[in-house]
C-alpha positions, 0 to 999 in steps of 0.5 A: 556639513551640507552647504547652506548651514545646520538648518539644511543639514537637519532637513536633509539628514534629520540630525546634526552632530557637532562640538559646542563652542562657548561657556553659555551652557556650562556646566552641562556642555563643556567648550569644545569638549562635548559633542551634541546631537541636534534633531529638527523641531517638529512641534513645540518644545517643553520647559527644560528642552535645549533649543537651537536657533540662529540670531537674526543680525549676526547669524550665529547659532545658539544652543540655550535652554527653554525656561518658559513656553508662551503661545508664540515664543519661548523665553530661553537662557543659557545655563551659565547666562544671566539674560533671558532671550525672547525667541519666536517659535518659528526661529527655533529649528532644532533641539538637543537630543543628547550629547557625548561626554567623552565616550559616554552618551547622555540621553535626555531620559538619563536620570542624572541629566533629568535631575539636572534639567529640573534643578536648573529650571527650578533655580533659574531666577536665583541662578541668573541673579547670581550670575549678574552679581558675579559679573558686576563683582568681577568687573568691580574688582578689575577696575580696583586692581587697575586703579591700584596697580596701573599698567606701566606701559601707559 
């Protein structure tokens, strides 16, 4: 990678290739297994596009899906996340142009990917509610387990 980050790499070479880290875009992108191709943003993204931006405080790069386009910002959420982020358009500098699942290239116009993209955008509100419910249920179960089976080292 060129010194200075992904933004400079995109400006200089017009593309950036990397594996993803994390589970926020699962099941579409698998942690440390799928390789993404990122291209620089030249105009507005559309609903369903996957945007690359950097968090202002931590500098962490995030690759999440646009679920709504506003005049000056996007509403963005990971496919496996329950929280919607408001991201100004000027902070988005790249978009997912496709990815490799093993040796297989998945292009944005791939029929299966196009169906998945439409489906995930259509069910986004219910899906986010399910993810939040699942998280609360898992935390509750964990607290119950600790209450019933306390840690013997304490």
